[in-house]
C-alpha positions in Angstrom: 10.7 -9.0 63.1 7.0 -9.8 63.4 6.2 -6.7 61.3 8.6 -7.9 58.5 7.0 -11.3 58.4 3.5 -9.8 58.3 4.5 -7.5 55.4 6.1 -10.4 53.4 3.0 -12.5 54.0 0.7 -9.7 52.8 2.9 -9.2 49.7 2.8 -12.9 48.9 -1.0 -13.0 49.3 -1.4 -9.9 47.0 0.9 -11.5 44.3 -1.1 -14.7 44.6 -4.4 -12.9 44.1 -3.1 -11.0 41.1 -1.9 -14.2 39.6 -5.3 -15.8 40.1 -7.1 -12.8 38.7 -4.8 -12.7 35.7 -5.3 -16.4 35.0 -9.1 -16.1 35.2 -9.0 -13.0 32.9 -6.9 -14.9 30.3 -8.7 -18.2 30.3 -12.2 -16.8 30.5 -11.7 -14.6 27.4 -13.1 -11.6 29.2 -10.3 -9.4 27.9 -11.2 -8.1 24.4 -8.2 -8.3 22.0 -10.1 -6.6 19.1 -8.1 -3.9 17.4 -11.1 -1.6 17.4 -11.4 -1.8 21.2 -8.4 0.0 22.8 -6.5 -1.3 25.8 -7.5 0.0 29.2 -5.1 2.8 30.2 -3.1 0.6 32.7 -2.5 -2.1 30.1 -1.6 0.5 27.4 0.9 2.2 29.6 2.5 -1.1 30.6 2.9 -2.2 27.0 4.2 1.2 25.8 6.8 1.3 28.5 7.9 -2.2 27.8 8.1 -1.4 24.0 10.1 1.8 24.5 12.5 0.3 27.0 13.1 -2.8 24.9 13.9 -0.8 21.8 16.1 1.7 23.6 18.2 -1.0 25.3 18.9 -2.8 22.1 19.4 0.2 19.8 21.9 1.7 22.2 24.3 -1.2 21.3 24.2 -0.2 17.6 26.8 2.0 15.9 25.4 3.7 12.8 27.9 3.5 9.8 29.5 6.6 8.4 28.1 8.4 5.3 24.4 8.3 6.2 24.1 11.9 5.2 25.0 11.1 1.6 22.1 12.1 -0.6 22.3 9.0 -2.8 21.7 6.8 0.2 18.9 9.1 1.4 17.2 8.9 -2.0 17.5 5.2 -2.1 15.9 5.0 1.4 13.1 7.3 0.1 12.2 4.8 -2.6 11.9 1.9 -0.2 10.0 4.0 2.3 7.4 5.0 -0.4 7.0 1.3 -1.3 7.1 -0.3 2.1 6.2 2.2 4.8 4.1 5.1 3.5 0.9 3.1 3.6 1.1 3.0 7.4 3.4 5.8 8.4 2.2 8.3 5.7 3.9 10.7 3.3 4.2 14.4 3.5 0.8 16.1 2.8 -1.2 12.9 2.9 -4.1 12.0 5.0 -4.4 8.8 7.2 -4.9 5.8 5.0 -7.3 2.9 5.3 -4.4 0.8 6.6 -3.1 3.3 9.2 -6.6 3.9 10.5 -7.3 0.2 10.9 -4.2 -0.8 12.8 -3.9 -0.7 16.6 -1.7 0.6 18.1 -1.9 3.3 15.5 1.4 3.5 13.5 3.3 6.7 14.3 3.1 9.4 11.6 6.8 9.6 10.7 6.3 12.8 8.7 5.8 14.5 12.1 7.7 12.3 14.5 11.5 12.1 14.6 13.1 8.7 15.4 16.8 8.3 16.1 18.8 6.5 13.4 19.7 3.6 15.6 16.2 3.0 16.9 14.8 3.3 13.4 17.2 0.7 12.1 16.4 -1.7 14.9 12.7 -1.4 14.5 12.8 -1.7 10.7 15.0 -4.8 10.9 13.4 -6.7 13.8 9.8 -5.4 13.8 7.6 -5.2 16.9 5.4 -8.0 18.2 1.6 -7.8 18.0 1.8 -4.3 16.4 1.6 -4.8 12.7 5.2 -3.7 12.3 7.0 -6.4 10.1 10.6 -7.5 10.6 12.0 -6.3 7.2 15.4 -7.7 8.1 14.2 -11.1 6.8 14.3 -9.9 3.2 16.3 -6.6 3.5 20.1 -6.3 3.8 21.5 -4.0 6.6 22.9 -1.5 4.1 19.4 -0.7 2.8 17.9 -0.6 6.2 20.5 2.1 7.2 19.6 4.0 4.1 15.9 4.0 5.1 16.9 5.1 8.7 18.9 7.9 7.2 15.9 9.0 5.1 13.7 9.1 8.2 16.0 11.8 9.7 15.0 14.0 6.8 11.3 13.0 6.4 9.7 15.4 9.0 11.4 18.4 7.2 10.2 17.5 3.7 7.3 19.0 1.8 5.4 16.9 -0.7 7.2 18.2 -3.7 10.7 17.4 -2.3 9.5 14.0 -1.1 8.1 13.1 -4.5 11.3 14.3 -6.2 13.4 12.0 -4.1 11.1 9.0 -4.6 11.0 9.5 -8.3 14.8 9.5 -8.5 15.3 6.7 -6.1 15.1 3.6 -8.3 12.0 2.5 -6.5 11.6 -0.6 -4.4 15.0 -2.1 -4.2 16.9 -3.6 -1.3 19.3 -6.2 -2.5 16.9 -9.1 -3.2 13.7 -10.5 -1.7 11.5 -7.8 -3.2 8.0 -9.1 -3.8 6.2 -5.9 -4.9 5.2 -2.7 -3.2 3.7 -2.7 0.2 2.1 0.7 0.1 1.0 3.6 -2.1 3.9 5.5 -3.4 3.3 8.8 -5.1 2.1 8.3 -8.6 2.0 4.6 -8.5 -0.2 1.8 -7.3 0.6 -1.9 -7.4 -1.6 -4.0 -9.6 -0.7 -7.1 -7.6 -0.5 -8.0 -4.0 2.0 -10.1 -2.2 0.2 -13.3 -3.0 0.4 -12.5 -6.7 -3.3 -12.1 -7.1 -4.6 -8.8 -8.7 -5.0 -6.0 -6.2 -8.7 -5.4 -5.2 -9.4 -8.8 -6.9 -9.0 -7.3 -10.4 -6.5 -5.0 -12.2 -7.3 -1.4 -12.1 -6.0 1.9 -13.3 -4.8 4.7 -11.0 -5.7 8.2 -11.8 -4.3 11.4 -10.2 -6.5 14.1 -8.9 -5.9 15.9 -12.2 -7.4 13.1 -14.2 -4.2 11.7 -15.7 -4.4 8.0 -16.1 -1.5 5.5 -15.9 -1.5 1.7 -16.0 -2.1 -1.1 -18.4 -5.3 0.3 -19.7 -4.8 4.0 -20.4 -7.7 6.2 -21.4 -10.3 4.2 -19.5 -13.4 6.2 -18.6 -15.8 5.9 -15.8 -18.3 4.3 -18.1 -15.9 1.3 -18.4 -15.8 0.6 -14.7 -16.1 1.9 -11.2 -14.1 4.8 -9.7 -13.3 5.1 -6.0 -11.0 7.4 -4.0 -8.6 6.3 -1.3 -8.1 8.2 1.9 -4.7 9.4 0.6 -6.5 11.2 -2.2 -5.5 8.7 -5.0 -8.3 7.8 -7.3 -8.6 4.3 -8.9 -10.7 3.1 -11.7 -11.7 -0.6 -11.7 -12.4 -2.3 -14.9 -16.0 -3.4 -15.4 -16.6 -7.0 -14.4 -17.3 -9.2 -17.3 -20.1 -11.7 -16.6 -19.5 -15.3 -17.7 -21.8 -16.6 -20.4 -25.0 -18.4 -19.2 -24.5 -22.2 -19.1 -26.4 -24.1 -21.7 -29.1 -26.5 -20.5 -28.0 -30.2 -20.7 -29.3 -32.2 -23.7 -32.4 -34.2 -23.0 -31.8 -37.8 -22.1 -32.9 -40.4 -24.6 -34.3 -43.8 -23.8 -31.7 -46.5 -24.1 -32.0 -48.5 -27.4 -32.5 -52.2 -26.5 -30.8 -53.2 -29.8 -27.8 -51.0 -29.3 -25.5 -53.9 -28.4 -27.0 -56.5 -30.9 -25.1 -57.2 -34.1 -27.3 -56.9 -37.1 -26.5 -58.9 -40.2 -25.2 -56.9 -43.1 -27.6 -56.6 -46.0 -26.3 -58.3 -49.2 -26.1 -56.2 -52.3 -28.7 -57.0 -54.9 -27.2 -58.2 -58.3 -28.6 -59.2 -61.6 -27.1 -62.6 -61.3 -28.2 -63.5 -57.8 -28.3 -67.3 -57.8 -30.8 -67.4 -55.0 -33.4 -65.5 -57.0 -32.8 -67.6 -60.2 -33.0 -71.0 -58.5 -35.7 -73.1 -60.1 -36.1 -71.1 -63.2 -35.1 -72.7 -66.4 -35.6 -69.9 -68.9 -32.9 -68.5 -71.0 -32.2 -64.9 -72.0 
């Protein structure tokens, strides 16, 4: 009995010390939450286990609807994937993007990793806390989420040509309302506006393919008209040259105030040939 009490006391002391250490760590700010400083292995393993078990437990309660192997549904899911997901989870044949390289934890490359239909649906709909994965269910109806989950079952087996064919025939970004523009770089397109409605990259620009073909509002723009840059996914964009505003004109010099400005001056009387004031006292006749 004494051994049991000793063990319980030791466990309580250990838990108390861990609680104190955790409190000190949190409130001192010693733990770095920057995305470019990875978690220590113990913290990463704990968070990954919690994430995987949470998703699995909830996805196991879902029943995928019939007909998810219908090609029309898969194509529709391809269009939304290209617009909403490819910027983080990539497209067949593409390199990591600026966005995917900047996020931590790094988004999974879904062109290489298979995710079950139910788990894909749950994650797309509800998102994942503190990971950069949005809860698309706030603006996307379940039917369209299932279509995207169905597409993800095919994605790891697609080459770039087949992927682009499905995206081109998909109808684009469409999920039953709530669409506010693309969220990623789909093949052959680039959004000129961001979610806020402001022009992307602070000004409208023209996308060009690797073969030099131009699309957009200003076709035929050359590099002399602006600045060209290449994204990590291989897409080239041409920014219109910035137009400088005209130089402001200097203000007009101040003039001294006129002391007579507010004084009413008598109006001059017109001179006439028969002005009685001038003829007064003269008795001559004409």
